[in-house]
N, C-alpha and C positions, 0 to 999 in steps of 0.2 A: 424255524419260528424263533428260536433262541438268537439267530443272527439279526432277524428283524427287531427284536428287543433291545439288542445292543445299538443297533443304527438308531432306532427311536431315542436312545438316551443321548445318542451323540447328536442327533438332530436338534434335540431340545438344549443340550449344553451350547452348540454352534450357534444356535438362534439367539441365545443371551449374549454371547460374545459378540455376535454380528450387531445386536441392538446396542450394546454397550460403547460400541464403536461408531455409533450414529447412523447404523443400517436400518433398513425397515423390513417389516414381515409383508411378503406378498400374498399370503393366504388370508383372505378377509374373515374367515372363521376363527383362526388361530389370533389374527389380530384384535378380534373382539374379545377373545379370552384373555389376552396379554392386557387389554385395556381395564378389563375388570378385575383381574387377580394379579396382575403384575410378574413378578419374577415366580411365583407360585404357579404360573401357568403349566409348567411341566408336570405337576400333580394331575392336572386334568387330562392332559395329553397321554401321560404313561397310562392313566386307568383305561381310557377311551380304547387306545391301542392294544393293552392288554386283554380287555374284554372281548375285543374283535379276534385277536388271536387264540383266545381259549375258544372261540367258537369254531375258528378254522379248525384247530387242532381235533375238536370233537368230531367234524365232518372231513377229516384229512383222507379218509379212504376213496373218496369220490376224486375222478379224475379232474373235474374242472376246479376243485378246491385246491388240489396240488398246484394246477396251474396258477390259480390266485396266489398262492403261497409264493411261488418262483416269481411271479409279477411285482408282488408287494415287496420282495427283498430286492429286486433289481431297482426299483422305483426308490426305495429308500437309499440304496447305494449311490444311485446318482444325485439324489438330493444332498447326500452327505459330502459327495466329491465336489458338488456345485459351491457347497458351504465352505469347504476348504479351500477353493479357489478364491471365493470372495475375502475370507479372511487373510490369504496371502496378498490381496490386492487392496485393502481398505487402508 
């Protein structure tokens, strides 16, 4: 869960860097939040992810929840790796 929080922070940081380099946000929900709140979108994003992780932590004794935590970590890892790739090629 701590890894997911760290990857979430990296995702927000890399998103801001990509947007500064004239990139665009592919997620329509996050794009709407960025339009509304500008660079402060990371506060909203951090809050939503953190609340979700707390709920997952509370229910972490269940096998399905453990699998969801691993899946979320892998997904975030792939997103961050993709963002690094984009930053190196923009």
